[in-house]
N, C-alpha and C positions, 0 to 999 in steps of 0.2 A: 795735184796730189803727189806727194813723194812717198817712197817706201818707209815703213815704220817697223819697229821691233815688236810692239805690243799694241793690240787693238782691243778696246773696251766697247761693248755694245749694250746699250740700255739708256733709259731716261736719266738725265740729271734732274734734280728735284729742288724744290724749296721746302725745307723742313721747318715747320712751326713747332718749336720746342719750348719747354719751360724757361730756357735760357735765351730765347729769342729766335728769330727766323734766319736761316743760313742755307747755303747750297748743300746738297747731299745727293743721295742715290748711290746704289752699288757700283754703277759704271763710273761715277765721279770718283769714288774712293779707290777703286782699282786703278783707274787711270792716274790719279795723283800718286799712288804708291809706286807704280812703274816709273813715272816721271822722276820722282824723288830718288829712286834707285838707279837712275842714270840711263834709262831706256828711251828710245825715240817712240813716242806714243801717238796713236790715233784714237779718237773718240767719235763713235757714230751714235748720235743721240737725237733728241727732239726737245726743243724748248721755245718758249715765247719771248716777247720783248720784256717781260717782267723779270727774266733771269739776269743776274749780274754777270755779264760776259767776262768781266775782268777777274772773276773768281777762278777761271780756267787759265793757267799760265800760258804765255805766248808760245812756249816750247811744246805744247800739246796741239797737234793738228785736229781740227774739229770739222765734222760733217754734220750739219744740223738739218733735220727734216722740219720745216717751219710749222709752227703751231700758234694758235691764238694765245694760249696760256701755257705756262710751265706746269708739269705735274707737281702738285702741292700736297704734302702730308701734314697732318696734325699728329704729333708724337706725344703721347701722354707720359706721365711719370711712371717709373718702374714700380711694380707692386709685388709684394712677397706673398705667395699663397702656397697651398699644398703641392702644387706642381712646380714650385720654384718661382723665379722672377718672371713677370710678364709685364707688357705695356700695351696700351690700346693705341692702335693705328687707324687713322681715317684718311681717305683720299678726298681732297676738296676740289681738285682740278686735275685734268689729265691731258698730256700732249699727244702727238700723233703716234700711230703704230709704226714700228720699224720693220721693213721688209728686206729680205736678202738682196734684192736688186739695188738697194741704196748703197751697198758696200762698194767703195772704190776698187777698181781692178788692182791698183797698186798696193792695196792693203791685204789682198787675198793670200799673199805669200809671207805674211808676218810670221815670225818665229813663235810668238805667244799671243794668246787672246783670252778674253773673258766674256762669257755670255752672262749678262747681269741684269735681268729684268726686275722691275719693282711692281709693275701692275699688269703683267701678261703682255707687255708691249713688244717683246722680242719674238719674232717668228722662229719657231723651232728649226726651220729650214736653215737658219744660220749655221747650225752645226755642220752642215755639208758644204757651206760656202767657203770654208778654209781647208783646202785639201791637204796641206802640209803643215798646218799650224797645231801646236800643242795648246789645247783649250782647257780652261777651267770653267765649269758650269756652277753658277750660284742660282739655284732654281727657286728661290723664295718668291719671286714675282709670278711664277707659274703655279704657285701653291697657295694663292690668296684669291678670295672672291669678295667683291664689293657689295655690301648690303645697305640697309637703311642708314641714312646719314653719312654714307661713305665708309662706314666701319668695315674693316677688313677681317675676314674670318678664314680659317683653313679650308682648303679644298685639295683633293687628290691631284697629283702631278700626272696628268693624262698623257703627256707626250714624252715621258721618260724613255720609252723604247726608241724614240726618234733621236734623242740627244745623246744618251749614254754610250752607244757604240762608237761615237765619234769624238769623245772627250778623253783627255788624259787624267783629269782630276775633277772631283766633285766636293764642294764645301757647302754645308748647311749648318744652321744653328739648331740647338736642341729645341728651341721653341717651335721652329718650323716642322721638325720631324716627329715631335712628341705624339701627334695624333696618328702618325703613319709609320710606327716603328718597324713593323714587319716589312712594309714596302722598302723602307730605307735600308734595312739589312740586305735586301736583294740588290738594291742599287749599288752598294759598295762591293758586291761580288763582280760587278761588270766594269769597274774602272781600275786602273793601276794604283791610283792614290786617291784617298778621300779623307775628309775630316768632318767631325761634328764639333762645333765650337760651343764651349760652356762658359764664356765670359771669364770672370776671375777664377773659375775652377779649372781652367785650362781647356784641353781639347782631347777628343778621341781620334787617333790617327788610324786609318785603314790602309794597309799595303797588301794589294792582291787579296782583299777580303779579311786579312788578319788584323786584330785590334791591338793598339798600343796606347798607353796613356801619355799625354804631354802636359807637363806642369806649366802653369802660367808664370810669367815673370812678375816680379814685385812692382806694384804701381801705387801711386796716389791718384785715383781716378778723378778726372774732371768731367769728361764727356765720353761715354762708351759708344755713341752712335758711329756706325761705320767700321767698328773694330773687326767684325767678322769678314768684311769685304777686304780690308787691309790684309788680314790673315791670308785670305784666298790668293790675292795677287802675289804676296811675298812667298807663299808656299810654291806657287807655280814657277816663279822666277828662280828661287833657290834650288828647286828640284831639277830644273832644266840646266842650271849652271853647274851643279855638283853631282847630280845623279843619285843622291842618297836621300830617301824619303824622310828618315828620322831627323837628319841634320836640317833638312828643309823645313820640317815642322817646328823645330826649335827656333830657327830663324824667323819663321812666321809668327810664333808666339811672342818673340821679342819685339818684332815690328808692330804687332797689334797692341802690345802693352805700351809702347812709346806713344802710339796714336791716341790713347785715351787720356793722356796726361795734359791735353790742351783741347780747346774747343774745336769742333769740326775737323778739318784736315790739317790744322796747324801743327799737330804733334807727330805727323808721319815723318820718320827719320830719313835722312839721306843715307847713302851707302856707308860712309865713314861712321855716322852715328849708329847705324845698325850693327856694324862690325864691333864697335866698342861695347855696345849693350850685350851683344851675343857673347863676347869674351867674358864679361862679368857674370853672365848667366852660367856659363860653363864652369867658371871657377867655383861659384857657389854650389853647383850640383856635382862637381867632380867629374865632368865629362869632357 
């Protein structure tokens, strides 16, 4: 193993969508974002022989905890209801749990990292495994329980008090936190930077607990899967590069917007593409 700039921890997945089956998972999307933005990336994950290994670029170093099958999701169509847009998720197969002992020693000093579970597979102790790393937590996988037929339903984030004191940023979707709004407000008081993503409606940025609105960029959406994960990785990268949370959130919004304009991870921009999109966004908004 060689040192890396960014470490993503969590399952890569096979996502069965109305548009076909493709690679996914929050760790996959955060790793791909960091890679496209020019960072050296390590991915600690678990998958089986059914996962298309060539979906992960050769430039991303991978540590795989072997499993018989890759974590597989069935992702339903978006539905519009009183609470906004929702979609049904079901877990059809699950890979191996990820323990902190699997983290290569050479990766423990990475500058940036993402804790990105999808089915509770990431040991919360990972938050303490990176003593000098600026971490973003995407807790969606700690906030889901598997029921009949593999259908996922919300559950409280029981280990928030273990993870939050050790992370720099927290990113959740409005769907994840809707049942736990009071808890979520308290979470954002404990981290320097946080965000609740609202898809085409933008995001709510939290800086030391204070709220700010972030407008979404213009898009012709093709596939919104993974956009929140792309947002999280771009937010962390831009914040640690520039030190300005507001500018970082705008960059994250532009990066996420670009990602939804193609299937899967194909739309995630490189650094030049993001800079061009960000410049256009600033011109439109006079910032």
